[in-house]
N, C-alpha and C positions, 0 to 999 in steps of 0.2 A: 460245129453246128449243133443247136439244141432243138428238141422237139417237145411240143405240148400235146399230150394224148388225152382226150376226154372220153372215158369209158362210160357208156350209158348206165351200166349196172352200178358203177361208183356214184354217179350223179343221183340216181334214184335212191341209193342207200343214204346218201347225205341228206336228201330231201326228207326221208323218213326220220332221221335223227333230229333235224331241225324242227320238224312238226311236233315231235315229243317235247323238245325244249319250249316251243311256243305254248303248248298246253300247260306246262308247268308254270311258265311266267304268267299266263292268264289266271291261273288259280291264285298265285301270290298277289296279283294285281287286285283281284276281287276281294281278297282278305283284307287288303289295306284300305279299301274304299271307305269304310265307316270312319276310320281314324283321320282320313284326309279331307273329307267333305263336310264334317260336322264340327263347328267351332262355337263355343258359347261366347256371348257378348261380354265384354269386360265390365259393363255397367248396364243399368236398366233403361237408359235413355234411348231415343230413336236413332241418334247418330251412332252410338256404339253398336246398336243392333245392325244398322246398315253396314257399318264398316266390318263387323264380324262376319256378316253375310258375304261381303265382298271377298274377304280372305278365305272364307269357306268356298266361295266360287273359284278361287285359285286352286283349291283342292280338287274341285270338280273339273277345272281345266287340266289339272294333272291327270285325272282319270281319263279325260278326253284325249289327252296326249298319249296316254298309255294305249287307248283304243286305236289311235292312229298308228302307233308303233306296232300294235298287234296286226293291224291290217297290212302294214308294210311287210311285216314278217311273213304273213300269209302269202303276199304277192311274191316275196323272195323265194319261199318254198315252191310256189307254183312255177317260178322261173326255172328253178333247178329241175323240177319234174319235166318242164317243157324242153329243157336242154337235153333230156334223154331222148327226145324225138324232135323232128323238125318243126319249128314254129317261130319264124323270124319276127313276125309282127308282135307277138307277145313279149319276146325278148327285148325288142326295141322299146316297147312301152315301159317295161320294168326298169330298163337302163335309164330312161328319161326320168322316171319317178325317183330313182336313186340319185341322179344328177341334181334334181331340184332339192332333194333333202340335203345333199352335201353343200350346195350353194347357200341355202338358208342357214345351215349350221355354221358355216364359216363366216358369212357376211352378215348374218342376222336378218331380221325383217323389221321395217320401220313401224313405229307406233301408228295407230289409226290417225287419219286426218283430224284436224282440230274440230272439236264439237262444242257447241254452245252449251251453256249451263241450263239445259232443259231436259237432261237425262241423267241417270245414275252413272257416276264415274266408273270406268272399267279400264284396267291396265291391259294394254295390247302390245303386240310386237314381240320381238326377241332380241337380246343383245348379240353382238357379233362374237366370234371366237376370241378376237383380240381383247374385247372388253371383258369377257369372262376370265381370261388369263389375268387381266389387271385386277379384277375383283378378287380372284384367288390370292394374288400377291398381297392385296390389302388385308387379307384375313387376320394376320397377327397384329395389325395396327391398333384396332379398338381394344383388345384385351391388354395390350401394352399401355395404352393411354389410361386405362381404367385401374392400373396398379395404384394403390394408395400413395406410394412415394412419388410417383410421377404425376398423379392427378393433382397433388398439392402444388406442383410446379406449374400447373396450367391455370392457376388462379389469375384473375385479370391484372393484379399488381405484382406478380412474381418476377424475380430477376430474369428468368428464362423468357417469359413473355415480353418483358421490357427490352431484352436484347434483340429478340426477333422483330420487334417493332421499331428498333432504333434507326433504321434507314441508313446504316453505315456499311461500307464495303467490308468484306465481299458479300455479306448477307443481302445487301440491297440489289444484287444481281438477280436474286430469286424472290425477295420480298422487299419491295421498296416503293417510294412515292413518285417514281418516274419510270417510264419504260426504258429498258436497257438501250443504249444509244444505237446499237446495231439494227434494232427493229425499224425505227423510222428512217434510218439511213438507207436500208435496203429497199424500203417502199417509197422513198422520195417524199416523206412527210416532214412537216415542221412541228416541233413541240415547243409550246410556250407555257410558262408558269405565271398565272395571274391570281389576283384576289378578288373574289366576287361575293358580296354579301357577308363579308367577314371570314370566308373560307378560302383556303388555297385551292386553286383549280388548275389541273393539267389539261391544256387544250391541244388536241392532236388534229392538225389540219392537213388534209390530203393534198396531193399535187394539183388536183383539179376540183376544187370545192363545188358542191352542188347547191349550197344554200340551205341544206337541212342540218339540224343539230340534234345530237343524242346526248342526254345527260345520263352517263353510265355510272351507277353507284355500286361500288365493289362490296363483297361480303367479308368473310373471315371473322365472324363472330363479334364484331365491334371491337376487337382487340389487336388486329394486325392490319398493316397496310395492304395494298393490292399485291397479289402473287404474279409471277411472270405469266401464268396462264391467263390472267385478266388482261395484261398488256398485249399478249399475243392476240387475244380476241378483239380488243379495242383497235389496235393498229390495223389488223386485217379488215375489220369492218369499215374503217375509214378508207382504206385502199380500195375495197370492193365497191363501196357505195358512193363515195364522194362526200359523205356526211362528215361534218366536224364533230369530233367526240369530246365532250366536256366531262372530265373525271374529277369530281370534288374529293379533295383529301380532307375529309371531315375529322374532327377531334375524336380519337379513340377513347375507350374507357380509361386506359392508363394515363391519358392526357387530360382527363377531366370531362370527357364527352359523355353526355347523357341524352336520353330521348327528349327530355323537356327543353333542352337548348338546341340540339342539332336538328330535330324535325322542323321547327319553325324556320330555321336558317336554310334548310334544304328546300322547303317550300318557297322561300323567298328567292333562292337561286333559280329554281325552275320558272317562277313568275317573271324574273328579270330576263331570262332567255326568251320567254314568250313575248314580253314587251318589246324586246330588241328585234326579234325575227318573225313574229307572228305564230300563233298556236298551230296552224297547219304544218309548220316547219320544225316543230319541237316535239320530241318524244322522250320517253324515260325507260331505261333498262336497269334492272337490278338483279343480283343473284344472292341467295341465302340471306345473310343479315342485310345486305344491300337491297334485296327485294323487300324486306321488312320496312326499311327506311323509305324506299320509293313509294310503297303503298301508303304508309303512314303520312308521308308528305303530301301526296295527292289528296288523300282523305281530308287532311288539314286544309288544303286549298279549297276544296268543295265546301267545307264547313264555314270558311271565311268568304264565300261568294267570289272566289278568284277564278279566272279563266284557267281551264285545265289543258294539259298538252294533248296532242293529236292522238296518241296511243301510249300504251305501257306494256312492257314485257317483263314478267317475273319468273326467274329461273330458280327452282327449288326454294321457294320463299319460306322464311322463318316467320310464321304468322303469329305464334303465341310463344313468347320467350320463356313462359313458365313451364312449358312442355309437360302439362298435366294430363293430356289426353291418354287414357289408359290403353288405347289401341297402339300406342307407340311401342309397347312391350312386345307386340306381335311381329314387328318389322325387324328383319335380320340385317340391319344396317352395318356394313363393315367399317364405317368411318367415324361417325359422329359419337363422341363420348357424352352421354346425356348429363352426367354429373357436372363436369366442367362447363358444359353449355348452359346449364341452369344458373351456375355462378355468374357467367358472363351476362346472361339476361337480367339477373337481379341487379348487377352493377349498372347495366345500361338503363334500367328503370330509375335509378337515383331515388329521388323523393316521391316518385309516382308509383302507383300500384302497377303490378305486372299485367293487370287486365285493362289498364288505361289504353285507349286506342293509339295514342302516340307511341306507346311501348310495344303493344301487341295489336297490330291493325286488324286482326281477325275480329276484334270486338267493336270495330268502327262501322259506320254506315257505308254501304256499297253504292248508295244512290249517287248519281252525278258523276260517276267515274267515266273516263274515256274508254274506248274499246281496249280491253285488257286481255293478255294472253299468258297463260300459266303453264309451265313445264315442270313435271315432277316424275319420280320413278318409284317403283314398288319396293326398292331396297333403301329408300330414304326415310330416316326416322321422322322427317317433317311431313311425309306424305299423308298420314292420318288427318292432320289439320288442313291439308289441301282439300281433302274430301269434305271436311266440314265447310270450308270456303265454297266448295261447289254447291253444297246444299243451301248455303246462305244466298248464293248468287241466284239460285232458282227461286227461292222465297222472295227475294227483293227485286227480281227482274233485272239484275245487273248485267251489263254487256261483257261478260267474262267467258272466254273459251279456254279449253284445257287440252294438253297433250299429256297423257299418263302412260309412261313407257314401262313395260314389264321388264324386270331384271336389271333396272338401271339404278345407280347409286346417287347419293347426294351430289348436286351440281354436275350431273353427268354431261350436260351440254358443254361444259368447259373442260372437264377432267378426263373424259373417255374418248376413245377413237370413234365412237358412234356420234358424238356431238356435232362435228363439223357438217354432217349431211343435213342438219337442220338450220345451219347458219343462214343460208339464202332465204329460207322461209321466215326466219326471225327478222332479217333485214327488211323484208317486205312489210312485216307487221309493224315495224318501227317507222315505216314510210321513208326509209333511208335509201 
């Protein structure tokens, strides 16, 4: 048999030691305040100033977090002191606070509810412990991709990119133009390959179709087919909602695809779906480069006086393929290699300027858009342009709402353990 003996003198001594540590941490915290709350804007324009202010606000948030930690430390010290004498209620309160802190640290906290583009963008929430582990594991990826020898292999027409885009086994199990057969088989879905408006389209039909349709446009920098993560998302969405998911396999850069040819064809595909099923039953989903293509196509439809879909969801949208926003340098993105991405964007532009709205929809008009929902994360290199979009939406009165999640990477809705908790919300926004 073992015994636990709590000596009041020992508890009081431990409380004194912790109080000393707390005062030392407080002094260090105060010394760091100036360096973490002041950041100069990368340029003199209002957008850069606003974004620099936002990232300075993150420094202030760190200071606030430090203050909360100090408060918790003080509570913990008080709990130790109280343990030297009887005080069950204080001990219970401190244990409750500790429990809440542990739960938040492990499971994270969701980003704030969607807000319309009538206020300044603010990153909220915290990632879960599992997501933080994933982000730590991704740490070596970006430096590796930035090595000159490997960066050259990531050019749009390199043999490596061509191999990854080849849609041949066994690569096609992870990167391919059709969902792995086990996914629809497990979920009781039917997969058909059709050609619509000159593009191959993968149609995922659930066992009990609802009559709603989602045009789901995949990302991957205009250079790769859909990843297995996309197919997991699309097949699960069909299963959960009853919506039929239409996945266009658009021509990639290595296959001669450019914005000038693909955007009008994508707009035509969405228009054909609307003509066949009615605008209230058609919505559009896109991530990363696919979100670029989705927004560009719907802007194109508006410009040509065509009926737009019921709604649109953009996940980590690539809004400006030139990636010239100086605030991108402030974002500690563990994933996107900016140099190769700029190469892909230039190739996608073809004969058009990278600032042409069909190439970079950030430069297009936002008037006439359907209700649009944008998801981004503070560790995404594309986030600074999402904040520019937010300001443009305010200026133009566009019906765009945003979820800006703190501590989340590029395409976090698809790639991280935190993403699935938002899928039901996204399904509702798509009307599926």
